[in-house]
Structures are given as structure tokens and as C-alpha cells.
C-alpha positions, -999 to 999 in steps of 0.1 A, spaced: -133 -42 -136 -96 -46 -147 -67 -35 -125 -40 -15 -143 -3 -17 -134 -4 15 -114 -32 2 -92 -15 -32 -88 17 -15 -77 -2 6 -52 -17 -26 -38 17 -41 -36 29 -11 -16 -1 -13 7 6 -50 13 40 -41 28 24 -26 59 21 -47 90 -15 -45 101 -7 -61 134 15 -32 144 2 1 131 31 19 148 53 4 121 56 24 89 75 18 57 100 38 37 102 35 -1 139 43 -7 151 63 -36 168 32 -51 134 14 -54 118 9 -88 103 40 -103 69 22 -103 71 16 -65 82 52 -58 53 66 -79 29 42 -63 38 55 -28 34 90 -40 -1 83 -54 -11 66 -21 0 98 -3 -20 120 -28 -50 97 -21 -46 102 16 -38 66 24 -3 71 38 13 99 58 43 106 36 52 106 -1 77 78 5 54 57 26 54 66 63 24 53 82 -11 43 71 -37 69 76 -71 57 90 -83 55 54 -52 36 44 -56 12 72 -91 4 60 -79 -1 24 -50 -23 36 -74 -44 57 -97 -49 27 -67 -58 6 -56 -84 32 -91 -99 33 -92 -101 -5 -58 -117 -7 -69 -143 18 -100 -151 -1 -80 -155 -33 -53 -177 -19 -54 -214 -31 -72 -237 -7 
């Protein structure tokens, strides 16, 4: 499996969420890169976030972000 740039950008957006405080959302501003804006919109279309420009994680988004956090932890240098 190879991750394309779109998927990597979506993972970067998901990594911006604070999993310790699910009441805290994010906003991808209009002056962000086109790639980041498009990634947030794709996450919304996939049902992972509540708004096209970020918002809050949905239940499915929370699960995905938790998996991403675990994977990131495993891949960190020892």
C-alpha cells in the first residue's frame, strides 16, 4: 500500500485535532494551502469531520484520528 499526497494531507489535517479535548475543533482558513483546504473538504465528504472547513471530529473521525495517533507513536524513533 502506498499513500498518495491527498491521503497524506488528510492525515495531516486529522493530526491537528486534540484528542484530549474533543470539544475543540479546528478551522482550515481560506488562506491555507489549496491542498489543506481540499483535504478538509474530503474528510467532510467521508464523514470524518462536521464541516467542510474542519469543525469537529465525528465519531468515525475520532476513531480514525486515534488510529493515526497510535500509528504515529509506533513509527516515532526510539
